[in-house]
C-alpha positions in Angstrom: 6.6 -19.1 1.1 5.5 -20.3 -2.2 7.3 -23.2 -2.1 6.2 -24.4 1.2 2.5 -23.2 0.0 3.1 -25.2 -3.0 4.1 -28.3 -1.0 1.5 -28.0 1.1 -1.0 -27.9 -1.9 0.4 -30.9 -3.1 -0.1 -32.7 0.4 -3.9 -31.6 0.8 -7.3 -33.4 0.0 -9.1 -32.7 -3.2 -10.9 -30.3 -1.4 -8.6 -28.4 0.5 -7.0 -27.9 -2.9 -9.7 -26.0 -4.2 -10.1 -23.8 -1.4 -6.6 -23.1 -1.9 -7.0 -22.6 -5.3 -9.7 -19.9 -4.5 -7.6 -18.3 -1.6 -4.8 -17.9 -4.4 -6.9 -16.6 -7.1 -9.1 -14.1 -4.6 -5.4 -12.9 -3.4 -4.1 -12.5 -6.8 -7.4 -10.2 -7.3 -6.5 -8.5 -4.4 -2.9 -7.4 -5.1 -4.0 -6.3 -8.9 -6.7 -4.2 -7.5 -4.3 -2.9 -4.8 -1.3 -1.9 -7.2 -3.9 -0.6 -9.9 -5.3 1.8 -7.7 -8.1 4.1 -8.5 -9.4 7.4 -9.9 -10.8 10.1 -7.8 -14.4 9.5 -9.3 -14.3 5.6 -8.2 -12.5 5.8 -4.8 -15.2 4.4 -2.7 -15.9 1.7 -4.9 -12.4 0.8 -5.1 -12.0 0.7 -1.2 -15.5 -1.2 -1.2 -14.0 -4.1 -3.6 -10.7 -4.3 -1.8 -12.8 -4.6 1.4 -14.6 -7.2 0.1 -11.7 -9.1 -1.4 -9.9 -8.8 1.8 -13.0 -10.3 3.8 -13.0 -12.8 1.2 -9.4 -14.0 1.7 -9.9 -14.0 5.4 -13.2 -16.5 5.2 -10.8 -18.8 2.8 -7.9 -18.9 5.1 -10.1 -19.7 8.1 -12.0 -22.5 6.2 -8.3 -23.9 5.0 -6.9 -23.6 8.4 -9.9 -25.1 10.0 -9.5 -28.7 7.8 -5.3 -28.2 8.0 -3.3 -27.7 10.9 -0.3 -27.5 8.6 -1.8 -24.4 6.9 -2.7 -22.9 10.5 1.2 -23.7 11.4 2.2 -22.2 8.0 0.2 -19.2 7.9 0.6 -18.2 11.5 2.7 -14.7 11.8 6.2 -14.9 12.8 6.9 -13.1 16.2 9.5 -12.4 18.2 8.2 -14.6 20.8 7.6 -17.6 18.4 11.2 -17.2 17.3 12.5 -17.4 20.5 10.7 -20.2 21.5 12.0 -22.1 18.5 15.6 -21.4 19.7 17.3 -24.5 21.8 18.7 -22.9 24.7 22.3 -23.7 23.5 22.1 -21.7 20.6 21.6 -17.9 19.6 19.5 -16.0 17.2 21.6 -13.3 15.3 20.0 -10.4 13.3 22.2 -9.2 10.2 21.4 -5.8 8.9 23.0 -4.1 5.9 23.8 -0.6 5.9 24.4 1.5 2.7 24.5 5.4 3.2 23.4 7.3 0.1 
C-alpha cells in the first residue's frame, strides 16, 4: 500500500500532494498517540485527541478522494464482493492459510 500511495503522490497535483502530506502527518500522529497509550489521569483527554485526529484524517481523505478518482479507488476497502467481481469467469480465487500448532 505504501508503494501505491507513493506512486499516487508522484502523479498528483501540487494541491493534492499537500493534502496527502497533511493526511500522512495526521495518520502518523494518530498512530503515535494510539501506541503510546494514556495514563489513568489523562485517559479522557487521550481519547478526545484520538477522536479529533480520526476526524481530521477522515476529512482529509474525503478532500483527496473528491479530487482524485485514483485515490478513491485505492482507498476503498477490499471486500469479498469486490474481489469476486474482479476475478474473470475462467479464474479461481484461492486462499492460502498457514497453521502452526504451538
